[in-house]
N, CA, C, O and the ligand as a Tripos MOL2 file, in Angstrom:
@<TRIPOS>MOLECULE
protein
  293   291    74     0     0
PROTEIN
NO_CHARGES

@<TRIPOS>ATOM
      1 N         122.3910  125.7910   94.2600 N.3       1 MET1
      2 CA        121.8490  124.6120   94.9330 C.3       1 MET1
      3 C         121.5470  123.5300   93.9050 C.2       1 MET1
      4 O         121.0310  123.7930   92.8190 O.2       1 MET1
      5 N         121.8840  122.3160   94.2840 N.am      2 SER2
      6 CA        121.7090  121.2050   93.3650 C.3       2 SER2
      7 C         121.2950  119.9560   94.1220 C.2       2 SER2
      8 O         121.5730  119.8350   95.3150 O.2       2 SER2
      9 N         120.6390  119.0340   93.4490 N.am      3 ASP3
     10 CA        120.2430  117.7800   94.0870 C.3       3 ASP3
     11 C         121.4590  116.9920   94.5550 C.2       3 ASP3
     12 O         121.3640  116.2340   95.5200 O.2       3 ASP3
     13 N         122.5770  117.1530   93.9030 N.am      4 THR4
     14 CA        123.7670  116.3790   94.2660 C.3       4 THR4
     15 C         124.4350  116.9160   95.5190 C.2       4 THR4
     16 O         125.3370  116.2720   96.0550 O.2       4 THR4
     17 N         124.0090  118.0960   96.0060 N.am      5 ASP5
     18 CA        124.5830  118.6540   97.2260 C.3       5 ASP5
     19 C         123.9890  118.0340   98.4820 C.2       5 ASP5
     20 O         124.5300  118.1980   99.5760 O.2       5 ASP5
     21 N         122.8890  117.3280   98.3280 N.am      6 ARG6
     22 CA        122.2280  116.7720   99.5110 C.3       6 ARG6
     23 C         123.0090  115.5890  100.0880 C.2       6 ARG6
     24 O         123.6560  114.8500   99.3460 O.2       6 ARG6
     25 N         122.9490  115.4090  101.4180 N.am      7 PRO7
     26 CA        123.6250  114.2500  102.0070 C.3       7 PRO7
     27 C         122.9670  112.9490  101.5370 C.2       7 PRO7
     28 O         121.7870  112.9260  101.1870 O.2       7 PRO7
     29 N         123.7290  111.9050  101.5360 N.am      8 THR8
     30 CA        123.2230  110.6000  101.1170 C.3       8 THR8
     31 C         122.1400  110.1300  102.0830 C.2       8 THR8
     32 O         122.2730  110.2810  103.2980 O.2       8 THR8
     33 N         121.0850  109.5700  101.5460 N.am      9 LEU9
     34 CA        120.0210  109.0230  102.3820 C.3       9 LEU9
     35 C         120.5430  107.7530  103.0470 C.2       9 LEU9
     36 O         120.8770  106.7810  102.3680 O.2       9 LEU9
     37 N         120.6120  107.7640  104.3630 N.am     10 THR10
     38 CA        121.2160  106.6190  105.0550 C.3      10 THR10
     39 C         120.1870  105.7030  105.6980 C.2      10 THR10
     40 O         120.5170  104.5840  106.0910 O.2      10 THR10
     41 N         118.9380  106.1620  105.8120 N.am     11 LYS11
     42 CA        117.9170  105.2690  106.3600 C.3      11 LYS11
     43 C         116.5980  105.5280  105.6570 C.2      11 LYS11
     44 O         116.3840  106.6030  105.0970 O.2      11 LYS11
     45 N         115.7200  104.5450  105.6890 N.am     12 ALA12
     46 CA        114.4430  104.6560  105.0060 C.3      12 ALA12
     47 C         113.5920  105.7470  105.6530 C.2      12 ALA12
     48 O         113.6680  105.9750  106.8610 O.2      12 ALA12
     49 N         112.8140  106.3910  104.8660 N.am     13 ALA13
     50 CA        111.8920  107.3800  105.3920 C.3      13 ALA13
     51 C         110.8970  106.7060  106.3230 C.2      13 ALA13
     52 O         110.4700  105.5790  106.0750 O.2      13 ALA13
     53 N         110.5310  107.3960  107.3900 N.am     14 GLU14
     54 CA        109.5700  106.8090  108.3240 C.3      14 GLU14
     55 C         108.1510  107.0780  107.8420 C.2      14 GLU14
     56 O         107.8310  108.1670  107.3650 O.2      14 GLU14
     57 N         107.3190  106.0690  107.9770 N.am     15 MET15
     58 CA        105.9280  106.1980  107.5400 C.3      15 MET15
     59 C         104.9980  105.9200  108.6990 C.2      15 MET15
     60 O         105.2700  105.0610  109.5380 O.2      15 MET15
     61 N         103.9060  106.6470  108.7410 N.am     16 ASP16
     62 CA        102.8520  106.3060  109.6830 C.3      16 ASP16
     63 C         102.0240  105.2040  109.0550 C.2      16 ASP16
     64 O         101.5230  105.3600  107.9410 O.2      16 ASP16
     65 N         101.8770  104.1020  109.7510 N.am     17 VAL17
     66 CA        101.0480  103.0040  109.2530 C.3      17 VAL17
     67 C          99.7640  103.0090  110.0620 C.2      17 VAL17
     68 O          99.7700  102.7250  111.2590 O.2      17 VAL17
     69 N          98.6900  103.3260  109.4150 N.am     18 HIS18
     70 CA         97.4320  103.3890  110.1520 C.3      18 HIS18
     71 C          96.3060  102.8250  109.2970 C.2      18 HIS18
     72 O          95.8890  103.4110  108.2980 O.2      18 HIS18
     73 N          95.8350  101.6660  109.7310 N.am     19 TYR19
     74 CA         94.7050  101.0460  109.0630 C.3      19 TYR19
     75 C          93.4210  101.4710  109.7680 C.2      19 TYR19
     76 O          93.4600  102.0290  110.8650 O.2      19 TYR19
     77 N          92.2910  101.2030  109.1340 N.am     20 CYS20
     78 CA         90.9870  101.5020  109.7120 C.3      20 CYS20
     79 C          90.8650  100.8280  111.0710 C.2      20 CYS20
     80 O          91.2050   99.6540  111.2200 O.2      20 CYS20
     81 N          90.3770  101.5750  112.0660 N.am     21 GLU21
     82 CA         90.3040  100.9950  113.4080 C.3      21 GLU21
     83 C          89.0360  100.1780  113.6280 C.2      21 GLU21
     84 O          88.8750   99.5710  114.6860 O.2      21 GLU21
     85 N          88.1370  100.1510  112.6520 N.am     22 GLN22
     86 CA         86.9260   99.3300  112.7730 C.3      22 GLN22
     87 C          87.3230   97.8620  112.8670 C.2      22 GLN22
     88 O          88.0820   97.3680  112.0330 O.2      22 GLN22
     89 N          86.8140   97.1640  113.8770 N.am     23 GLU23
     90 CA         87.1740   95.7690  114.0690 C.3      23 GLU23
     91 C          86.7720   94.9440  112.8460 C.2      23 GLU23
     92 O          85.6450   95.0430  112.3610 O.2      23 GLU23
     93 N          87.6910   94.1440  112.3640 N.am     24 GLY24
     94 CA         87.4060   93.2780  111.2330 C.3      24 GLY24
     95 C          87.6560   93.9310  109.8830 C.2      24 GLY24
     96 O          87.6320   93.2550  108.8540 O.2      24 GLY24
     97 N          87.8970   95.2450  109.8740 N.am     25 CYS25
     98 CA         88.1490   95.9590  108.6150 C.3      25 CYS25
     99 C          89.6540   96.0440  108.3990 C.2      25 CYS25
    100 O          90.3920   96.4240  109.3080 O.2      25 CYS25
    101 N          90.1080   95.6940  107.2090 N.am     26 GLU26
    102 CA         91.5500   95.7220  106.9390 C.3      26 GLU26
    103 C          91.9000   96.7690  105.8940 C.2      26 GLU26
    104 O          92.9700   96.7180  105.2880 O.2      26 GLU26
    105 N          90.9920   97.7200  105.6850 N.am     27 ASP27
    106 CA         91.2670   98.7690  104.7120 C.3      27 ASP27
    107 C          92.2210   99.8000  105.2940 C.2      27 ASP27
    108 O          92.3680   99.9180  106.5110 O.2      27 ASP27
    109 N          92.8600  100.5370  104.4110 N.am     28 TRP28
    110 CA         93.7630  101.5960  104.8140 C.3      28 TRP28
    111 C          92.9610  102.7260  105.4480 C.2      28 TRP28
    112 O          91.9360  103.1380  104.9060 O.2      28 TRP28
    113 N          93.4210  103.2320  106.5940 N.am     29 GLY29
    114 CA         92.7350  104.3210  107.2770 C.3      29 GLY29
    115 C          93.1810  105.6630  106.7450 C.2      29 GLY29
    116 O          94.0730  106.3040  107.3020 O.2      29 GLY29
    117 N          92.5610  106.0740  105.6770 N.am     30 SER30
    118 CA         92.9750  107.3300  105.0600 C.3      30 SER30
    119 C          92.2110  108.5180  105.6170 C.2      30 SER30
    120 O          92.5070  109.6600  105.2640 O.2      30 SER30
    121 N          91.2340  108.2720  106.4810 N.am     31 TRP31
    122 CA         90.4370  109.3600  107.0450 C.3      31 TRP31
    123 C          90.7190  109.4450  108.5410 C.2      31 TRP31
    124 O          90.2910  108.5900  109.3160 O.2      31 TRP31
    125 N          91.4410  110.4840  108.9320 N.am     32 GLY32
    126 CA         91.8310  110.6310  110.3250 C.3      32 GLY32
    127 C          91.0130  111.6930  111.0210 C.2      32 GLY32
    128 O          90.4200  112.5690  110.3910 O.2      32 GLY32
    129 N          90.9950  111.5920  112.3470 N.am     33 ASN33
    130 CA         90.2810  112.5720  113.1500 C.3      33 ASN33
    131 C          90.9740  112.6630  114.4990 C.2      33 ASN33
    132 O          91.2530  111.6410  115.1260 O.2      33 ASN33
    133 N          91.2530  113.8840  114.9500 N.am     34 PHE34
    134 CA         91.8030  114.0120  116.2860 C.3      34 PHE34
    135 C          91.0380  115.0920  117.0290 C.2      34 PHE34
    136 O          90.7070  116.1380  116.4700 O.2      34 PHE34
    137 N          90.7650  114.8240  118.2890 N.am     35 LEU35
    138 CA         89.9570  115.7280  119.0910 C.3      35 LEU35
    139 C          90.7850  116.8280  119.7180 C.2      35 LEU35
    140 O          90.2840  117.9320  119.9320 O.2      35 LEU35
    141 N          92.0400  116.5500  120.0170 N.am     36 SER36
    142 CA         92.9110  117.5700  120.5770 C.3      36 SER36
    143 C          94.3480  117.2220  120.2140 C.2      36 SER36
    144 O          94.6440  116.0750  119.8780 O.2      36 SER36
    145 N          95.2460  118.2130  120.2810 N.am     37 PRO37
    146 CA         96.6430  117.9370  119.9100 C.3      37 PRO37
    147 C          97.2910  116.8750  120.7960 C.2      37 PRO37
    148 O          98.2420  116.2200  120.3700 O.2      37 PRO37
    149 N          96.7930  116.6930  122.0200 N.am     38 SER38
    150 CA         97.4090  115.7170  122.9270 C.3      38 SER38
    151 C          96.8450  114.3110  122.7310 C.2      38 SER38
    152 O          97.4510  113.3300  123.1600 O.2      38 SER38
    153 N          95.6860  114.2170  122.0830 N.am     39 ALA39
    154 CA         95.0790  112.9020  121.8740 C.3      39 ALA39
    155 C          95.6150  112.2920  120.5860 C.2      39 ALA39
    156 O          95.8880  112.9980  119.6160 O.2      39 ALA39
    157 N          95.7570  110.9920  120.5920 N.am     40 ALA40
    158 CA         96.2310  110.2940  119.4020 C.3      40 ALA40
    159 C          95.1930  110.4130  118.2880 C.2      40 ALA40
    160 O          93.9890  110.3420  118.5320 O.2      40 ALA40
    161 N          95.6800  110.5950  117.0670 N.am     41 THR41
    162 CA         94.7810  110.6540  115.9210 C.3      41 THR41
    163 C          94.1860  109.2720  115.6750 C.2      41 THR41
    164 O          94.8960  108.2670  115.7270 O.2      41 THR41
    165 N          92.8980  109.2230  115.4120 N.am     42 ARG42
    166 CA         92.2360  107.9590  115.1020 C.3      42 ARG42
    167 C          92.0050  107.8950  113.6030 C.2      42 ARG42
    168 O          91.8030  108.9220  112.9560 O.2      42 ARG42
    169 N          92.0360  106.6720  113.0460 N.am     43 TRP43
    170 CA         91.9520  106.5050  111.5930 C.3      43 TRP43
    171 C          90.8850  105.5050  111.2030 C.2      43 TRP43
    172 O          90.6800  104.4890  111.8670 O.2      43 TRP43
    173 N          90.2040  105.8200  110.1010 N.am     44 TRP44
    174 CA         89.2040  104.9160  109.5360 C.3      44 TRP44
    175 C          89.3150  104.9300  108.0200 C.2      44 TRP44
    176 O          89.8770  105.8570  107.4370 O.2      44 TRP44
    177 N          88.7760  103.8940  107.3870 N.am     45 CYS45
    178 CA         88.5820  103.9580  105.9420 C.3      45 CYS45
    179 C          87.3690  104.8590  105.7100 C.2      45 CYS45
    180 O          86.6800  105.2290  106.6600 O.2      45 CYS45
    181 N          87.1080  105.2110  104.4550 N.am     46 PHE46
    182 CA         85.9990  106.1330  104.1850 C.3      46 PHE46
    183 C          84.6660  105.5510  104.6300 C.2      46 PHE46
    184 O          83.8180  106.2620  105.1680 O.2      46 PHE46
    185 N          84.4860  104.2460  104.4010 N.am     47 GLU47
    186 CA         83.2100  103.6090  104.7440 C.3      47 GLU47
    187 C          82.9340  103.6960  106.2420 C.2      47 GLU47
    188 O          81.7860  103.9040  106.6360 O.2      47 GLU47
    189 N          83.9400  103.5460  107.0770 N.am     48 HIS48
    190 CA         83.7340  103.5300  108.5250 C.3      48 HIS48
    191 C          84.0030  104.8650  109.1950 C.2      48 HIS48
    192 O          83.7900  104.9930  110.4010 O.2      48 HIS48
    193 N          84.4630  105.8630  108.4550 N.am     49 PHE49
    194 CA         84.7530  107.1690  109.0430 C.3      49 PHE49
    195 C          83.4620  107.7460  109.6360 C.2      49 PHE49
    196 O          82.5030  107.9850  108.9010 O.2      49 PHE49
    197 N          83.4240  107.9750  110.9690 N.am     50 PRO50
    198 CA         82.1580  108.3430  111.6170 C.3      50 PRO50
    199 C          81.8290  109.8370  111.5430 C.2      50 PRO50
    200 O          80.7890  110.2590  112.0480 O.2      50 PRO50
    201 N          82.6840  110.6300  110.9310 N.am     51 HIS51
    202 CA         82.4520  112.0780  110.9390 C.3      51 HIS51
    203 C          82.2140  112.6130  109.5390 C.2      51 HIS51
    204 O          82.6150  113.7310  109.2140 O.2      51 HIS51
    205 N          81.5530  111.8040  108.7080 N.am     52 LYS52
    206 CA         81.2990  112.2340  107.3360 C.3      52 LYS52
    207 C          80.2560  113.3490  107.2970 C.2      52 LYS52
    208 O          79.3720  113.4150  108.1510 O.2      52 LYS52
    209 N          80.3690  114.2120  106.3090 N.am     53 THR53
    210 CA         79.3330  115.2070  106.0740 C.3      53 THR53
    211 C          78.1560  114.5090  105.3920 C.2      53 THR53
    212 O          78.2900  113.3780  104.9260 O.2      53 THR53
    213 N          77.0150  115.1760  105.3340 N.am     54 ASP54
    214 CA         75.8500  114.5890  104.6560 C.3      54 ASP54
    215 C          76.1810  114.2540  103.2030 C.2      54 ASP54
    216 O          75.7830  113.2040  102.6980 O.2      54 ASP54
    217 N          76.9080  115.1430  102.5360 N.am     55 ALA55
    218 CA         77.2500  114.9130  101.1340 C.3      55 ALA55
    219 C          78.1530  113.6880  100.9910 C.2      55 ALA55
    220 O          77.9930  112.9030  100.0570 O.2      55 ALA55
    221 N          79.0970  113.5260  101.9110 N.am     56 GLN56
    222 CA         79.9870  112.3650  101.8520 C.3      56 GLN56
    223 C          79.2060  111.0820  102.1240 C.2      56 GLN56
    224 O          79.4550  110.0530  101.4960 O.2      56 GLN56
    225 N          78.2590  111.1490  103.0650 N.am     57 GLU57
    226 CA         77.4420  109.9760  103.3990 C.3      57 GLU57
    227 C          76.6170  109.5650  102.1860 C.2      57 GLU57
    228 O          76.5100  108.3780  101.8760 O.2      57 GLU57
    229 N          76.0360  110.5460  101.5010 N.am     58 GLN58
    230 CA         75.2250  110.2430  100.3130 C.3      58 GLN58
    231 C          76.0900  109.6560   99.2030 C.2      58 GLN58
    232 O          75.6680  108.7370   98.5010 O.2      58 GLN58
    233 N          77.2970  110.1880   99.0470 N.am     59 ALA59
    234 CA         78.1950  109.6630   98.0140 C.3      59 ALA59
    235 C          78.5390  108.2100   98.3110 C.2      59 ALA59
    236 O          78.5900  107.3840   97.3990 O.2      59 ALA59
    237 N          78.7760  107.8920   99.5850 N.am     60 LEU60
    238 CA         79.0820  106.5130   99.9660 C.3      60 LEU60
    239 C          77.8960  105.5980   99.6900 C.2      60 LEU60
    240 O          78.0640  104.4920   99.1760 O.2      60 LEU60
    241 N          76.6830  106.0660  100.0370 N.am     61 ARG61
    242 CA         75.4870  105.2400   99.8080 C.3      61 ARG61
    243 C          75.2950  104.9700   98.3180 C.2      61 ARG61
    244 O          74.9370  103.8590   97.9280 O.2      61 ARG61
    245 N          75.5340  105.9870   97.4840 N.am     62 ARG62
    246 CA         75.4190  105.7790   96.0410 C.3      62 ARG62
    247 C          76.4320  104.7420   95.5780 C.2      62 ARG62
    248 O          76.1190  103.8680   94.7700 O.2      62 ARG62
    249 N          77.6470  104.8480   96.0980 N.am     63 LYS63
    250 CA         78.7030  103.9100   95.7140 C.3      63 LYS63
    251 C          78.3360  102.4910   96.1390 C.2      63 LYS63
    252 O          78.5160  101.5480   95.3690 O.2      63 LYS63
    253 N          77.8200  102.3340   97.3640 N.am     64 LEU64
    254 CA         77.4570  101.0000   97.8480 C.3      64 LEU64
    255 C          76.2740  100.4470   97.0660 C.2      64 LEU64
    256 O          76.2270   99.2490   96.7850 O.2      64 LEU64
    257 N          75.3090  101.3070   96.7080 N.am     65 ASN65
    258 CA         74.1600  100.8640   95.9170 C.3      65 ASN65
    259 C          74.6050  100.3760   94.5550 C.2      65 ASN65
    260 O          74.1040   99.3660   94.0600 O.2      65 ASN65
    261 N          75.5410  101.0850   93.9430 N.am     66 VAL66
    262 CA         76.0560  100.6750   92.6420 C.3      66 VAL66
    263 C          76.7700   99.3440   92.7690 C.2      66 VAL66
    264 O          76.6260   98.4720   91.9120 O.2      66 VAL66
    265 N          77.5450   99.1850   93.8420 N.am     67 ALA67
    266 CA         78.2910   97.9380   94.0410 C.3      67 ALA67
    267 C          77.3280   96.7690   94.2300 C.2      67 ALA67
    268 O          77.5360   95.7030   93.6520 O.2      67 ALA67
    269 N          76.2640   96.9540   95.0410 N.am     68 SER68
    270 CA         75.3490   95.8400   95.2800 C.3      68 SER68
    271 C          74.5080   95.5530   94.0450 C.2      68 SER68
    272 O          74.1400   94.4020   93.8110 O.2      68 SER68
    273 N          74.1940   96.5730   93.2480 N.am     69 ALA69
    274 CA         73.4640   96.3620   91.9940 C.3      69 ALA69
    275 C          74.3320   95.5300   91.0460 C.2      69 ALA69
    276 O          73.8160   94.7050   90.2920 O.2      69 ALA69
    277 N          75.6190   95.7440   91.0830 N.am     70 GLY70
    278 CA         76.5270   94.9730   90.2550 C.3      70 GLY70
    279 C          76.5480   93.5080   90.6270 C.2      70 GLY70
    280 O          76.7360   92.6430   89.7720 O.2      70 GLY70
    281 N          76.3500   93.2270   91.9300 N.am     71 ASP71
    282 CA         76.3230   91.8400   92.3860 C.3      71 ASP71
    283 C          75.0930   91.1060   91.8430 C.2      71 ASP71
    284 O          75.1530   89.9150   91.5360 O.2      71 ASP71
    285 N          73.9780   91.8350   91.7310 N.am     72 ILE72
    286 CA         72.7320   91.2240   91.3020 C.3      72 ILE72
    287 C          72.8170   90.8640   89.8180 C.2      72 ILE72
    288 O          72.3480   89.8050   89.4010 O.2      72 ILE72
    289 N          73.4150   91.7470   89.0320 N.am     73 LEU73
    290 CA         73.4920   91.5120   87.5880 C.3      73 LEU73
    291 C          74.4630   90.4440   87.2740 C.2      73 LEU73
    292 O          74.6590   90.1110   86.1050 O.2      73 LEU73
    293 ZN         87.0280  100.3800  107.6550 Zn       74 ZN74
@<TRIPOS>BOND
     1     1     2 1
     2     2     3 1
     3     3     4 2
     4     3     5 am
     5     5     6 1
     6     6     7 1
     7     7     8 2
     8     7     9 am
     9     9    10 1
    10    10    11 1
    11    11    12 2
    12    11    13 am
    13    13    14 1
    14    14    15 1
    15    15    16 2
    16    15    17 am
    17    17    18 1
    18    18    19 1
    19    19    20 2
    20    19    21 am
    21    21    22 1
    22    22    23 1
    23    23    24 2
    24    23    25 am
    25    25    26 1
    26    26    27 1
    27    27    28 2
    28    27    29 am
    29    29    30 1
    30    30    31 1
    31    31    32 2
    32    31    33 am
    33    33    34 1
    34    34    35 1
    35    35    36 2
    36    35    37 am
    37    37    38 1
    38    38    39 1
    39    39    40 2
    40    39    41 am
    41    41    42 1
    42    42    43 1
    43    43    44 2
    44    43    45 am
    45    45    46 1
    46    46    47 1
    47    47    48 2
    48    47    49 am
    49    49    50 1
    50    50    51 1
    51    51    52 2
    52    51    53 am
    53    53    54 1
    54    54    55 1
    55    55    56 2
    56    55    57 am
    57    57    58 1
    58    58    59 1
    59    59    60 2
    60    59    61 am
    61    61    62 1
    62    62    63 1
    63    63    64 2
    64    63    65 am
    65    65    66 1
    66    66    67 1
    67    67    68 2
    68    67    69 am
    69    69    70 1
    70    70    71 1
    71    71    72 2
    72    71    73 am
    73    73    74 1
    74    74    75 1
    75    75    76 2
    76    75    77 am
    77    77    78 1
    78    78    79 1
    79    79    80 2
    80    79    81 am
    81    81    82 1
    82    82    83 1
    83    83    84 2
    84    83    85 am
    85    85    86 1
    86    86    87 1
    87    87    88 2
    88    87    89 am
    89    89    90 1
    90    90    91 1
    91    91    92 2
    92    91    93 am
    93    93    94 1
    94    94    95 1
    95    95    96 2
    96    95    97 am
    97    97    98 1
    98    98    99 1
    99    99   100 2
   100    99   101 am
   101   101   102 1
   102   102   103 1
   103   103   104 2
   104   103   105 am
   105   105   106 1
   106   106   107 1
   107   107   108 2
   108   107   109 am
   109   109   110 1
   110   110   111 1
   111   111   112 2
   112   111   113 am
   113   113   114 1
   114   114   115 1
   115   115   116 2
   116   115   117 am
   117   117   118 1
   118   118   119 1
   119   119   120 2
   120   119   121 am
   121   121   122 1
   122   122   123 1
   123   123   124 2
   124   123   125 am
   125   125   126 1
   126   126   127 1
   127   127   128 2
   128   127   129 am
   129   129   130 1
   130   130   131 1
   131   131   132 2
   132   131   133 am
   133   133   134 1
   134   134   135 1
   135   135   136 2
   136   135   137 am
   137   137   138 1
   138   138   139 1
   139   139   140 2
   140   139   141 am
   141   141   142 1
   142   142   143 1
   143   143   144 2
   144   143   145 am
   145   145   146 1
   146   146   147 1
   147   147   148 2
   148   147   149 am
   149   149   150 1
   150   150   151 1
   151   151   152 2
   152   151   153 am
   153   153   154 1
   154   154   155 1
   155   155   156 2
   156   155   157 am
   157   157   158 1
   158   158   159 1
   159   159   160 2
   160   159   161 am
   161   161   162 1
   162   162   163 1
   163   163   164 2
   164   163   165 am
   165   165   166 1
   166   166   167 1
   167   167   168 2
   168   167   169 am
   169   169   170 1
   170   170   171 1
   171   171   172 2
   172   171   173 am
   173   173   174 1
   174   174   175 1
   175   175   176 2
   176   175   177 am
   177   177   178 1
   178   178   179 1
   179   179   180 2
   180   179   181 am
   181   181   182 1
   182   182   183 1
   183   183   184 2
   184   183   185 am
   185   185   186 1
   186   186   187 1
   187   187   188 2
   188   187   189 am
   189   189   190 1
   190   190   191 1
   191   191   192 2
   192   191   193 am
   193   193   194 1
   194   194   195 1
   195   195   196 2
   196   195   197 am
   197   197   198 1
   198   198   199 1
   199   199   200 2
   200   199   201 am
   201   201   202 1
   202   202   203 1
   203   203   204 2
   204   203   205 am
   205   205   206 1
   206   206   207 1
   207   207   208 2
   208   207   209 am
   209   209   210 1
   210   210   211 1
   211   211   212 2
   212   211   213 am
   213   213   214 1
   214   214   215 1
   215   215   216 2
   216   215   217 am
   217   217   218 1
   218   218   219 1
   219   219   220 2
   220   219   221 am
   221   221   222 1
   222   222   223 1
   223   223   224 2
   224   223   225 am
   225   225   226 1
   226   226   227 1
   227   227   228 2
   228   227   229 am
   229   229   230 1
   230   230   231 1
   231   231   232 2
   232   231   233 am
   233   233   234 1
   234   234   235 1
   235   235   236 2
   236   235   237 am
   237   237   238 1
   238   238   239 1
   239   239   240 2
   240   239   241 am
   241   241   242 1
   242   242   243 1
   243   243   244 2
   244   243   245 am
   245   245   246 1
   246   246   247 1
   247   247   248 2
   248   247   249 am
   249   249   250 1
   250   250   251 1
   251   251   252 2
   252   251   253 am
   253   253   254 1
   254   254   255 1
   255   255   256 2
   256   255   257 am
   257   257   258 1
   258   258   259 1
   259   259   260 2
   260   259   261 am
   261   261   262 1
   262   262   263 1
   263   263   264 2
   264   263   265 am
   265   265   266 1
   266   266   267 1
   267   267   268 2
   268   267   269 am
   269   269   270 1
   270   270   271 1
   271   271   272 2
   272   271   273 am
   273   273   274 1
   274   274   275 1
   275   275   276 2
   276   275   277 am
   277   277   278 1
   278   278   279 1
   279   279   280 2
   280   279   281 am
   281   281   282 1
   282   282   283 1
   283   283   284 2
   284   283   285 am
   285   285   286 1
   286   286   287 1
   287   287   288 2
   288   287   289 am
   289   289   290 1
   290   290   291 1
   291   291   292 2
@<TRIPOS>SUBSTRUCTURE
     1 MET1         2 RESIDUE 1 A MET
     2 SER2         6 RESIDUE 1 A SER
     3 ASP3        10 RESIDUE 1 A ASP
     4 THR4        14 RESIDUE 1 A THR
     5 ASP5        18 RESIDUE 1 A ASP
     6 ARG6        22 RESIDUE 1 A ARG
     7 PRO7        26 RESIDUE 1 A PRO
     8 THR8        30 RESIDUE 1 A THR
     9 LEU9        34 RESIDUE 1 A LEU
    10 THR10       38 RESIDUE 1 A THR
    11 LYS11       42 RESIDUE 1 A LYS
    12 ALA12       46 RESIDUE 1 A ALA
    13 ALA13       50 RESIDUE 1 A ALA
    14 GLU14       54 RESIDUE 1 A GLU
    15 MET15       58 RESIDUE 1 A MET
    16 ASP16       62 RESIDUE 1 A ASP
    17 VAL17       66 RESIDUE 1 A VAL
    18 HIS18       70 RESIDUE 1 A HIS
    19 TYR19       74 RESIDUE 1 A TYR
    20 CYS20       78 RESIDUE 1 A CYS
    21 GLU21       82 RESIDUE 1 A GLU
    22 GLN22       86 RESIDUE 1 A GLN
    23 GLU23       90 RESIDUE 1 A GLU
    24 GLY24       94 RESIDUE 1 A GLY
    25 CYS25       98 RESIDUE 1 A CYS
    26 GLU26      102 RESIDUE 1 A GLU
    27 ASP27      106 RESIDUE 1 A ASP
    28 TRP28      110 RESIDUE 1 A TRP
    29 GLY29      114 RESIDUE 1 A GLY
    30 SER30      118 RESIDUE 1 A SER
    31 TRP31      122 RESIDUE 1 A TRP
    32 GLY32      126 RESIDUE 1 A GLY
    33 ASN33      130 RESIDUE 1 A ASN
    34 PHE34      134 RESIDUE 1 A PHE
    35 LEU35      138 RESIDUE 1 A LEU
    36 SER36      142 RESIDUE 1 A SER
    37 PRO37      146 RESIDUE 1 A PRO
    38 SER38      150 RESIDUE 1 A SER
    39 ALA39      154 RESIDUE 1 A ALA
    40 ALA40      158 RESIDUE 1 A ALA
    41 THR41      162 RESIDUE 1 A THR
    42 ARG42      166 RESIDUE 1 A ARG
    43 TRP43      170 RESIDUE 1 A TRP
    44 TRP44      174 RESIDUE 1 A TRP
    45 CYS45      178 RESIDUE 1 A CYS
    46 PHE46      182 RESIDUE 1 A PHE
    47 GLU47      186 RESIDUE 1 A GLU
    48 HIS48      190 RESIDUE 1 A HIS
    49 PHE49      194 RESIDUE 1 A PHE
    50 PRO50      198 RESIDUE 1 A PRO
    51 HIS51      202 RESIDUE 1 A HIS
    52 LYS52      206 RESIDUE 1 A LYS
    53 THR53      210 RESIDUE 1 A THR
    54 ASP54      214 RESIDUE 1 A ASP
    55 ALA55      218 RESIDUE 1 A ALA
    56 GLN56      222 RESIDUE 1 A GLN
    57 GLU57      226 RESIDUE 1 A GLU
    58 GLN58      230 RESIDUE 1 A GLN
    59 ALA59      234 RESIDUE 1 A ALA
    60 LEU60      238 RESIDUE 1 A LEU
    61 ARG61      242 RESIDUE 1 A ARG
    62 ARG62      246 RESIDUE 1 A ARG
    63 LYS63      250 RESIDUE 1 A LYS
    64 LEU64      254 RESIDUE 1 A LEU
    65 ASN65      258 RESIDUE 1 A ASN
    66 VAL66      262 RESIDUE 1 A VAL
    67 ALA67      266 RESIDUE 1 A ALA
    68 SER68      270 RESIDUE 1 A SER
    69 ALA69      274 RESIDUE 1 A ALA
    70 GLY70      278 RESIDUE 1 A GLY
    71 ASP71      282 RESIDUE 1 A ASP
    72 ILE72      286 RESIDUE 1 A ILE
    73 LEU73      290 RESIDUE 1 A LEU
    74 ZN74       293 GROUP 0 **** ****
């Protein structure tokens, strides 16, 4: 088996494009959540992802605190 045995790529690979569904947010929705296999997956950025664990929430708060402290300085 060799890489040269593969058929020529004739069309671009398909990508799922999913941005954060929070209104007004234009960040990439890298955090998905689906309730059932038949329901469409919903996507959010990390900041707006509503199903964070306590540890993830604390990490976000630390990150936001650092960012706002940077604005003051
Ligand atoms: Zn967002």
